[in-house]
N, C-alpha and C positions, 0 to 999 in steps of 0.2 A: 503495501500499503503504498504510495508519495505521498508524501506530505507537503503542502500550499509554497514552506520553506524549502523544498527538494526542487522541484520543479517552476522553472521561472515563468512559463504561458500561466499554471493555474496560479500562482504567485498577481499574475495581470488579470482572470478575472475577477477572484476576491475581491481586487483593490477595484476592478469599473462598477465589481455587485456594489459591491460599500457602497460607493459614488453616485451610481443610481439610487440606492433608496435613498440615500443623503439627498439628495435633489429632491426624492419623491417626495418624501416627509416636510421639506420646505417650500415646495409645492403647494402640495394640501392640505398643512397646518398653519406656517408662520405667513404665507400671502393674505388671503381671509384674516387671520387675527392680526395682522397689522392692518390695513382693512378694518375692523372692524374697533379698533385700537384711535384711528385718525378719524372716524365717521363718530365716536363717542366725541374727539376732541369741538371736531366741527360743530356739532347738534348742542354742546356746552355752550358753545357761545354766543352760537347764534341763539338761543333764550339765554343767556346775559340780553346782549342785543333789545331784544324784542319788553325784556324789563325792564330796560333802562326806559323802551320808546312808551311806554305804556302804563310807565309810575311817573310819567312829564306828569307836572300838576300845572305847566302852562306853555308860552310858546317855546320851541327851538329851536333853533338854526338850521336848517335845511330845507331845501322842495320836499312836499308832498312826494309821491310817490305819483306815477304815471297813472295809478289805477285811483288814489283819492283823487285827482285835476280829473280825470275824465268822469268818475263816478259824481264826483261836487260841482262837478263843471263849473273846473276855476282854472283857464286857457295862463299859466304866466307867462308874459313873452320873453323873451328874446332880447336883446338883455336885460336881465333881474338882477341888482342886488340885495342884502339885506333881508334875506331869504328866509322865511321864516311861520311855524305852524306849528295846531295844536288839531287833534279833534278828539269828539265827545259822542259818546254811543250812549242811548238807553234805549228802553227798547219803544217811548212813541218819536226820539225825534234823534238822529245824526246831522254833527254839528262841521264842518271843517273851518277854521281860521288860518286868514291867510295874509298874509304883510310881506311888500317888497316895494325895493323901488328900481322904476326906470327909468326910461327916455320920456319925451312927449310923443315921439310917435308912435315906442310900446305901449303907452297908456290908451292912444286908438288903439291902434293893435289889441289890447284885451278886452276894450268896449266892444268896437266888434266881431270878434268870436263872442259873448256871450251876447251875440243880439241885440246891440243898446249903441248906441252915439256916442259924442261927448257934450252934444246937446240935450239929453236926459239926464246929466249931473245936475242939483238945484246950490248955488249957496247957499250956505249956512245949514244946510237941511244933514244932519247926525244922525244915520236910518241908523246903524249899529246900537242893540240894548242897551244898556246896563247889564244887564247879568251877562249879555257878551263880553263888554267891554270889559266886565270886574275878571272875565274868564282869561283872557288875553293878556290884562295888562296893560290894555289901551287905556289912554286921556290926551280927549281928543279938543287941547287948552291951548293957547301959548301958538305961538305963531300959525296963523293960517293962510288965505283963507278955507276954509273946507268944502267939500261942494259932497253930495251924496246922494244916491240912489238905489232904488229897488226894485229890482227883477224876477219878479214873482211869476209861478211859472205852474199850472197843474199838474199836481204829483200823479206822476210816480218822479217828477223830475223836479231838481233843487230850486229853490229860491236863493238867490243872492242879494245880500247889503253891501253898500260898494262905500268907503267914504275916501276922498282923497284929501292931500293934504297940496297945494297946487304954491305952499310959504313958496319956490323952486318950478318953475313955471318949465326947465329944461329937462325938471326929473323926479317929481312927482312922485311920492308915497303914496303906495293903496294900500289903503288896507277892506280885504275883506271877512264878508262872511258864509257861508254857504249851508243854505240845510236843507236836512231830506228828511221821509218820514221812509222808513224800511218795507 
């Protein structure tokens, strides 16, 4: 009887078989285990992001998601700066509060996208309710002039209350509360 140490070919076969066994173990166990570790870390990070977003109690800097902009029909124009948003939901009404600084042309684009025009804005009309102002932390005093409009639509389409600060006509600040019934 020959031992693996006596025959070089037999020794190679044993080494090759052990290498294939090790490769099989890595492929069948190591890769799925690595995938589970990576997936778990991503899931945990995603949960933390969602927790931070939904535990917010006022405006947070950043653009609303495309889905939110579509549902609430808030077409933020480009260019827009100082964009902040906050969404509230309950069983009766969902609201999206958005603010942004834009250009004169951007304001026209925004209003046109909503289906209204600059002529629909009324001077010294604050259309955002006290409740919504408190929720978003907005105070409409100080330098103006302030212009506002309400774009009412039939359910299930949202109703938007818009207030525009025209103290710098080239760069108006826009405040929007879009309300919809789920």
